[in-house]
C-alpha positions as CSV (number, residue, x, y, z in Angstrom):
1,M,-13.3,4.5,-19.1
2,S,-16.9,4.1,-16.9
3,M,-16.9,6.1,-13.6
4,F,-18.5,4.9,-10.3
5,R,-19.5,7.5,-8.0
6,T,-20.4,7.5,-4.5
7,Q,-21.8,10.9,-2.2
8,A,-21.6,11.7,1.5
9,V,-23.7,14.3,3.2
10,V,-21.5,15.4,6.4
11,S,-23.0,17.1,9.3
12,M,-20.3,18.2,12.1
13,E,-19.4,21.0,14.4
14,N,-17.1,23.8,13.9
15,G,-17.5,22.6,10.1
16,E,-15.3,25.1,8.4
17,S,-12.7,25.1,11.0
18,V,-12.4,21.2,10.5
19,L,-12.5,21.2,6.8
20,A,-9.7,23.7,6.6
21,A,-7.8,21.3,9.2
22,M,-8.4,18.4,7.4
23,L,-7.3,19.9,4.2
24,D,-4.2,21.1,5.2
25,H,-3.4,17.3,6.5
26,L,-4.1,15.9,2.6
27,Q,-2.0,18.3,0.6
28,E,1.0,16.6,2.4
29,H,-0.7,13.4,0.5
30,V,-2.5,14.0,-2.4
31,T,-3.3,17.1,-4.6
32,V,-5.8,19.3,-3.1
33,E,-7.0,22.4,-5.2
34,R,-9.2,24.5,-2.8
35,T,-11.9,26.6,-4.1
36,D,-14.6,29.0,-2.8
37,A,-17.3,26.3,-2.2
38,G,-14.5,23.6,-0.8
39,A,-12.0,21.6,-2.7
40,H,-11.2,19.4,-5.5
41,I,-8.8,16.5,-4.3
42,T,-7.0,14.1,-7.1
43,S,-5.1,11.0,-6.8
44,P,-4.0,8.3,-9.0
45,F,-6.9,6.4,-7.7
46,G,-9.9,8.8,-7.8
47,T,-11.0,12.1,-7.1
48,V,-12.6,14.2,-4.4
49,D,-15.0,17.0,-4.0
50,I,-15.9,18.6,-1.7
51,T,-18.6,21.6,-1.2
52,R,-19.6,23.2,1.8
53,R,-23.5,24.2,2.5
54,D,-25.3,26.3,4.8
55,D,-25.8,23.5,7.7
56,D,-23.8,20.5,6.0
57,V,-20.9,19.6,3.8
58,L,-21.2,17.5,0.7
59,V,-18.8,14.8,-0.6
60,D,-18.9,13.5,-3.9
61,V,-15.8,10.6,-4.8
62,A,-15.2,9.5,-7.9
63,S,-13.1,6.5,-9.6
64,G,-12.6,4.1,-12.5
65,S,-13.3,1.1,-10.2
66,V,-15.9,0.1,-7.6
67,E,-13.3,-1.3,-5.5
68,V,-10.7,1.4,-5.4
69,L,-14.2,3.8,-5.2
70,G,-14.7,1.4,-1.8
71,M,-11.3,2.4,-0.5
72,I,-11.6,6.0,-0.9
73,R,-15.0,5.9,0.5
74,I,-13.2,4.5,3.6
75,F,-10.1,6.7,3.6
76,V,-12.7,10.3,3.5
77,A,-15.0,8.6,6.3
78,E,-12.0,7.7,8.3
79,H,-10.2,11.4,8.0
80,I,-13.5,12.7,8.6
81,V,-13.6,11.2,11.8
82,E,-10.5,11.6,12.6
83,F,-10.7,15.6,12.4
84,A,-14.1,16.1,13.6
85,G,-14.7,13.5,15.9
86,E,-17.0,10.6,16.3
87,S,-20.1,12.7,16.8
88,A,-19.6,13.6,13.0
89,S,-22.7,12.2,10.8
90,I,-21.7,10.8,7.5
91,V,-24.9,9.5,5.3
92,W,-23.4,7.8,1.9
93,S,-25.3,7.1,-1.2
94,G,-24.2,5.8,-4.8
95,D,-22.1,3.0,-6.0
96,G,-21.1,0.4,-4.0
97,T,-22.9,1.8,-0.7
98,A,-24.9,-1.5,0.2
99,A,-24.5,-3.2,3.5
100,G,-22.0,-6.3,3.3
101,V,-18.2,-7.0,3.1
102,P,-16.4,-4.1,1.9
103,A,-16.6,-4.0,-2.2
104,H,-12.5,-4.5,-2.2
105,F,-12.6,-7.6,0.3
106,Q,-12.0,-11.0,-1.2
107,K,-11.4,-14.6,0.4
108,L,-8.2,-16.2,-1.2
109,T,-7.5,-20.1,-0.8
110,V,-4.1,-21.3,-0.6
111,A,-3.5,-23.6,-3.5
112,G,0.4,-23.7,-3.5
113,V,3.5,-23.6,-1.4
114,S,7.1,-23.2,-2.5
115,N,10.3,-21.7,-1.2
116,V,11.7,-19.2,-3.4
117,T,15.2,-19.0,-1.5
118,P,15.5,-20.4,2.4
119,R,13.7,-17.6,3.9
120,M,11.7,-16.2,1.2
121,R,8.5,-18.6,0.7
122,R,6.1,-18.4,-2.0
123,L,2.5,-19.4,-1.5
124,V,-0.3,-19.1,-4.7
125,L,-3.8,-18.4,-3.9
126,S,-7.3,-18.8,-5.5
127,C,-9.1,-15.6,-6.0
128,E,-12.7,-15.0,-6.1
129,N,-11.9,-12.0,-8.5
130,V,-8.8,-12.3,-9.8
131,A,-9.3,-9.4,-12.4
132,A,-9.2,-7.2,-9.6
133,C,-5.3,-7.6,-9.0
134,A,-4.5,-7.6,-12.8
135,S,-3.1,-4.0,-12.6
136,D,0.7,-3.3,-13.0
137,S,0.2,-0.2,-10.9
138,R,-1.6,-1.2,-7.9
139,Y,-0.4,-4.5,-6.2
140,H,-0.2,-4.2,-2.8
141,I,-2.7,-6.0,-0.6
142,R,-3.7,-6.5,3.3
143,L,-4.0,-10.4,4.1
144,L,-6.7,-10.5,7.0
145,L,-5.6,-13.5,9.4
146,P,-8.3,-15.6,11.1
147,P,-7.4,-16.7,14.5
148,A,-6.6,-20.5,14.4
149,G,-9.5,-22.6,15.1
150,R,-12.2,-20.5,14.7
151,A,-14.6,-19.7,11.5
152,P,-13.2,-16.3,10.1
153,R,-15.6,-13.4,10.5
154,W,-14.9,-10.5,8.1
155,P,-14.7,-7.0,8.2
156,T,-18.4,-5.4,7.0
157,I,-18.3,-1.6,6.0
158,G,-20.6,0.6,8.8
159,A,-22.9,3.2,7.7
160,D,-20.7,6.1,8.1
161,G,-18.7,4.2,5.5
162,R,-15.8,3.3,7.7
163,I,-15.0,-0.5,7.9
164,Q,-16.3,-2.7,10.6
165,R,-13.7,-5.3,12.1
166,P,-14.4,-8.4,14.2
167,T,-13.3,-8.0,18.0
168,G,-11.9,-10.3,20.9
169,E,-11.4,-13.7,19.7
170,D,-13.1,-13.2,16.3
171,A,-10.3,-10.5,15.9
172,L,-7.8,-10.7,12.5
173,A,-4.2,-10.4,12.3
174,N,-3.9,-8.2,9.1
175,R,-0.5,-7.3,7.2
176,V,0.2,-5.3,4.1
177,Y,2.0,-7.6,1.2
178,T,2.8,-7.4,-2.2
179,I,1.4,-9.5,-5.0
180,R,4.1,-10.8,-6.5
181,S,2.5,-12.2,-9.6
182,V,-1.3,-12.8,-11.4
183,D,-2.3,-16.1,-13.3
184,A,-5.2,-14.6,-14.8
185,E,-6.3,-17.6,-16.6
186,A,-5.8,-19.7,-13.5
187,G,-7.3,-17.4,-11.4
188,R,-4.9,-16.9,-9.0
189,I,-2.0,-14.9,-7.5
190,A,1.3,-15.4,-5.7
191,I,2.2,-13.8,-2.6
192,D,5.9,-14.0,-1.3
193,F,6.8,-14.0,2.7
194,V,9.9,-13.5,4.3
195,L,10.2,-16.1,6.7
196,H,11.4,-15.2,10.1
197,D,13.0,-17.0,13.0
198,N,10.9,-15.0,15.4
199,A,8.1,-14.8,13.3
200,G,5.1,-12.5,13.4
201,P,1.9,-13.6,12.6
202,A,1.8,-13.3,8.9
203,S,4.9,-14.7,9.0
204,A,4.0,-17.5,11.1
205,W,0.7,-18.6,9.0
206,A,2.8,-18.6,5.4
207,A,5.3,-21.6,7.3
208,S,2.6,-23.3,7.7
209,A,0.1,-22.6,5.4
210,Q,-1.2,-25.9,3.4
211,P,-3.3,-25.9,0.4
212,G,-7.0,-25.6,1.4
213,D,-6.2,-22.7,3.9
214,V,-8.3,-19.5,3.7
215,V,-7.3,-15.9,4.2
216,G,-9.1,-12.6,3.5
217,M,-7.9,-9.5,1.4
218,L,-8.4,-5.9,1.1
219,G,-7.3,-4.3,-2.2
220,P,-5.3,-3.7,-4.0
221,I,-4.3,-0.3,-4.0
222,G,-0.6,1.4,-4.7
223,S,1.0,3.7,-6.4
224,A,3.8,3.1,-9.1
225,P,6.6,5.4,-10.5
226,G,5.8,8.1,-12.5
227,P,7.2,7.8,-16.2
228,A,11.0,8.7,-16.2
229,A,14.0,8.3,-18.0
230,R,16.2,6.7,-15.5
231,Y,14.9,5.1,-12.2
232,L,16.6,4.7,-8.5
233,L,15.1,1.7,-6.9
234,A,16.0,0.7,-3.6
235,G,14.9,-1.7,-0.9
236,D,15.3,-4.7,1.4
237,E,14.1,-8.3,1.1
238,T,10.7,-7.1,1.7
239,A,10.5,-4.4,-1.1
240,L,12.0,-7.5,-3.3
241,P,8.6,-8.7,-4.8
242,A,7.6,-5.1,-5.6
243,I,11.2,-4.1,-7.0
244,S,10.9,-7.7,-9.2
245,R,7.6,-6.5,-10.3
246,L,9.1,-2.9,-11.7
247,L,11.5,-4.8,-12.9
248,E,9.2,-7.0,-15.2
249,S,6.8,-4.0,-16.0
250,L,8.8,-0.5,-16.3
251,P,9.2,0.2,-20.4
252,A,12.1,-1.7,-21.6
253,Q,14.2,1.4,-22.4
254,S,14.2,2.5,-18.6
255,R,17.7,2.9,-17.2
256,G,18.6,3.1,-14.1
257,L,20.3,1.2,-10.7
258,A,18.3,-1.2,-8.5
259,L,19.4,-1.4,-5.1
260,I,18.3,-4.5,-3.0
261,E,19.6,-5.5,0.2
262,V,19.2,-9.3,1.3
263,A,20.8,-11.6,4.1
264,D,23.4,-13.2,2.4
265,A,24.2,-14.4,-1.3
266,A,21.7,-17.3,-0.9
267,E,18.7,-14.9,-0.8
268,E,19.5,-13.2,-4.6
269,Q,16.4,-14.4,-6.8
270,D,16.3,-15.0,-10.4
271,I,14.4,-11.8,-12.0
272,G,12.9,-11.4,-15.3
273,N,14.1,-7.8,-15.7
274,R,13.0,-6.5,-18.9
275,T,14.5,-2.9,-18.5
276,A,18.1,-1.7,-19.1
277,I,18.3,-1.0,-15.0
278,G,21.1,-2.6,-13.5
279,V,20.9,-4.4,-10.0
280,R,23.3,-4.7,-7.1
281,W,22.6,-6.9,-4.6
282,L,23.9,-5.8,-1.3
283,H,24.5,-8.7,1.2
284,R,24.1,-8.2,4.8
285,N,26.1,-11.0,6.0
286,G,24.9,-10.0,9.5
287,A,24.9,-6.3,9.6
288,D,21.8,-4.8,10.4
289,A,19.4,-4.4,7.9
290,G,19.0,-0.8,6.1
291,T,23.0,0.0,6.9
292,L,24.3,-1.3,3.6
293,L,21.3,0.5,1.8
294,Q,21.6,3.7,3.1
295,D,25.4,4.0,2.5
296,A,24.6,2.6,-1.4
297,V,21.6,5.0,-2.0
298,R,23.9,8.0,-0.4
299,A,27.3,7.4,-2.6
300,Q,24.6,7.6,-6.3
301,P,25.4,11.1,-7.2
302,A,22.6,13.6,-7.2
303,P,20.9,14.0,-10.7
304,A,20.8,17.9,-12.5
305,D,17.8,19.8,-12.0
306,D,16.7,18.7,-15.7
307,D,17.5,14.5,-15.0
308,D,14.6,12.9,-15.6
309,V,14.9,10.5,-12.9
310,F,12.2,8.8,-10.4
311,V,13.3,7.4,-7.3
312,W,11.4,4.2,-5.1
313,V,12.6,3.5,-1.9
314,S,10.9,0.6,0.5
315,C,12.7,-0.4,3.5
316,E,12.9,-0.6,7.4
317,F,11.8,2.6,8.8
318,A,14.9,3.9,10.3
319,A,16.6,3.4,6.9
320,F,13.4,4.8,5.5
321,K,13.7,8.1,7.5
322,A,17.5,8.3,6.6
323,I,17.4,7.7,3.1
324,R,13.8,10.2,3.0
325,A,16.3,13.0,4.8
326,H,19.3,12.5,2.5
327,L,17.2,12.5,-0.8
328,R,15.4,15.3,0.3
329,K,18.7,17.5,1.3
330,H,20.8,16.6,-1.6
331,W,18.5,15.4,-4.3
332,G,15.2,17.8,-4.2
333,R,13.0,15.5,-5.9
334,P,9.7,17.1,-5.8
335,K,6.9,14.9,-4.7
336,E,5.8,13.2,-7.7
337,R,9.2,12.3,-8.7
338,H,9.5,9.7,-5.7
339,L,8.0,7.4,-3.8
340,I,9.5,6.3,-0.4
341,T,8.2,4.0,2.0
342,A,8.7,2.0,5.3
343,Y,7.5,-2.0,5.0
344,W,8.7,-2.5,8.5
345,R,9.9,-1.3,11.8
346,R,13.0,-3.2,13.8
347,G,11.4,-4.4,17.1
348,S,7.9,-4.3,16.1
349,S,5.4,-6.0,14.1
350,E,2.3,-4.2,15.3
351,D,-0.5,-3.7,12.8
352,G,-0.8,-1.0,10.7
353,L,0.1,0.6,7.3
354,L,3.3,1.9,5.4
355,D,4.5,4.7,6.8
356,S,5.0,6.7,3.5
357,E,4.7,9.6,1.3
358,A,0.8,9.0,0.6
359,D,-1.1,7.1,3.1
360,M,-4.1,6.4,1.0
361,E,-3.4,2.7,1.5
362,N,-6.3,-0.4,1.3
363,G,-8.9,2.1,1.8
364,E,-7.5,2.9,5.8
365,H,-5.6,5.8,7.5
366,S,-2.5,4.9,9.7
367,H,1.0,6.4,9.8
368,R,2.4,3.5,12.0
369,A,5.2,1.4,9.8
370,E,4.5,-2.6,10.1
371,R,7.1,-5.2,9.9
372,R,5.9,-7.6,7.0
373,H,5.6,-10.8,9.1
């Protein structure tokens, strides 16, 4: 595989203590190997080498994709500024550092609209670079919704490697979604939107979208479950596109259980399940979101120490916290054997990222959960 590389020279006050604090934080989310000179960081997306020098710090980033390289560069720059402050100087060189829009940005145009279920709408969108969306392991994207009645102004990359977003009347609403499917030949992707009575920006946009409408996209990125003999997949309707993709892409011999909580029987969907993983639908019928999912996960027997099982959970924030606490206490899965994520928070529609076990999502850094509407 060809590797793309970018380097940064970083000057900051109290560099030793800043670097130590940043690495302490990062090791909760990625693999950090500390060295005498600095650190070597590995993730499913690429590597970051940090080297202390007399007057500055050298950061070397490598990835097999120029789009993902750009995301890692933003992730690194955001963390440096978070821990060192705005006075930090970051000068980048190498692949993907030319001025302009982010390497992982592209414009999408609505090509078709249909309803999958009464509360799930599917939009088919034409891509400028559909090849970037073709991975079965990276399928989370951030949609950038321009304000109604204004020509869109898209984000750019600042000299320090961070995203510069339009503000004021040109500000973009943004939400994280899952690519449901990719049609490489047609140059199109499909995205499913949960429709809400009290719609937020993305849900409202999807409800009224027409062919020819334009939206921006950052990504894709994400982490696929590691190889395992058995899987526990659990989520609500916001996670249904991702669970469907997993059931359609995991090895055919995969065993286990998928727990899917939806509003009622009308929200069940046909899934092209190519695995031996069973699917159990949980109908809320008016109950609070996440309640049935928590109970169903708690009812599953804890695996033996030598049981080859991977746990993947995505749901509402309160349910996420309860399920994560239960699995940590009673299952004791190491971090490389589970991926637990909050896709939305009840009563909130704020912009932000998934609150998850890993925060390298779409090259940005945030621990705020969001509702996918």
